[in-house]
N, C-alpha and C positions, 0 to 999 in steps of 0.2 A: 640124497639126505645123509646116508652113512658117511660118504666122503666129506661132506660139510662138517659133521660131528667129529670125524677123525682129525681134520685140520683144525677145528676149534679147540679140541682137547690138547693137541700138540703145540699150539701157539697161545694157549691161555697164559696170560702174564704171570710169571713166577711170583712177583711181588704181591699181586692181587690174590693169589692162591694162599700165600703166607698170611696175608691179612684176614682172609676168610676163616682160616683155621684157628687163628687166635681170637679174633673179635666175636665170632658167633657163639663159641662155647662160653666166652667171657660174659656176654650179654644174656645168656640162657637163664641164669639164676639172678644175676645182679639187677636186671629190670624185668624179669619174668618173660623173656622173649621166647622161652621154651613152650609157652602156651600157643605160640604162633608158628615157630619154626624149630623143629627138633635139632639140637646140637650135633647129635651123632651123624646126621645126614651130611653136614658140612665137613666132618672129619673123614667119613668114608669117601666122600667126593674128593677132598683133598689128597687122600692116599691114592685113589685111583688115577686122578689126573697127574699127580706128581710122577707117575711112572712114565708118562707120555711126554711131559714138557721139560724134564730134566731137573725138577726141583729136588732139593736135598731131603732125604728121608729123615736124617737127623734133625734138620731145622724144623721140619714138619712136626716131628714128635716133640721137640722142646717147646714149640709154640702152642701145640695142642694142649699139652700138660700144664703149661703156664697159664693159658687162657682159662682152662677149666678150674684150676685151683684158685686163681686169683678172683675170678668171677663169682665163685661161691663164697669167697671171703668177704667180697663187697656185699653180696646178698645177706650174709650173716650180720654184717655191721648195720645195714639198713634196717633189718628186722629188730635188731637189738636197740637201736637208737630210736626208731619211730613207732615200734610195737603195733598197737591196735590202729594207729593212724594210717598205717600202710594198708590195712584191710578196708579202711574207709575211702581210699582212692578209687577212681573208676576202674583201674585194673584190678585192684583188690576186690571190689564188688563183682567183677567179671569172674574171678576165681571162685567166689562163693564162700559164705560163712561156714558152711558144712565142711568143705574141703580144708579150710584153714584149721577148723577144729580137729578134724580127723588127723591131719599131718602133725599138729602140735601134740596131740595125745600119743601118736606114734613115737615121737621123739622123747617125750616124757617117759614112756614105757621102755623104750629100747636104748636110749642114750646115744653114745657115739656109733653104735652099730647101725642106727637108723640113718646116720649121715653116710656111712659106707654103702649100705644096700640100697638106700634112696638114689644113689648115683646111677644105678642100673635100671631104674623105672622112669619112663619119660615124665610122667605127671609129677612124681616126687622129686625128680632132679631139679625141676624148676622152683619147687615150693620149700623143700626141706632146709636150705640155708637160711632163708628168712624166717621160717618158723622156728629154727634152732636158735636164732637170735631173740625171737620173741619169748621162747621158753627159757631164756637165760642159761642155756647149756654152756658150761665153762668153755672159753675159747681154746684153751689148751687141748681139751678133748675134741672139740670140733676140728681144730687144725690137724691133728694126727689122723683122723678118720677121713677128713676131706683130702688131705694130701695123698693118702693111700688110695682111696676110691678114685680120685681124679686122675691119678697117675695110670693106674691099671685100666680105667675106662677109655682114657684118651689114646693110650697105646694100642688097646684092642681095636678101637675103631679105625685109626689111621692105618695099622698094619693090615686089618681086614680089607680096607679099600685098596691098599697097596698090592696085596696079593691078587685081588680081583683084577686090577688093572694090568698087572704083569701077565696073568693068564690070558686076558683078552688080547694083549699085545703079541703074545707068542703063539697062541693056538687058534685065534679066531680071526676071520677076515674083517675088513673094515666095516662090514654090517654089524659086527659085534658092538662097535662103538654106539651105533644107533640104539641097539638093545640096552647098552648100559645107560645112555641118556633117558630112554624111556622108563627104564626100571627106577632110576633115581627120582624122576619126576612123579611117577606112580606112587612109590613108597612115601614120598614127601607129602603128596596130597592126601593119601589115606591117613597118615599120621596126624596131619593138621585137622582133618575132618573128624577123626575119632576123638581128638583132644577137645574140640569144640563141642562135641555132642555127648561126651561122656559125663556122667553124674559121678559125684564122689562115692566111693565105696563105703559101706557101713562100718567096716573095721579093717585094720591093716595088720 
């Protein structure tokens, strides 16, 4: 099993890795994919696998940052254009009226800082861009905090995965790849389960 995972990581197509690192963070807020699959998992995975299959760290970072920032910009535009109609969709109803209200209140109280700090919380990362658009937060303010938060968040996730991948490649036997794969699957499953079962907080 460990040898299979080792071979899989080393032969994972670089183009597919680049696509994952860009697309999943982009979709996280633009279509609320973050409620199903956490974007940071894709970035950590991309960084870790990139150490094994020869992917460029620079390209990974650029794609991750671009995907994170542009995806949130789309989420903001959707929220601003469609407003309450977004909440009426099936996905909007799945999110829940209380979560929308709490997130919008958070933005109205905190302004641009809500966009920045929301980036670091899984639930808010998927909701804040759309809610910021609904709350009519000025786009210039949104852009500045979104760019800053998205850049720092994406770099931290990719570099974190890259350092883990390097450590496994240098200091751990091939069994370590099996541990890495199991850990990624377990963390992803836990985050998805928690996100589905968690109710909205009473305040932020």
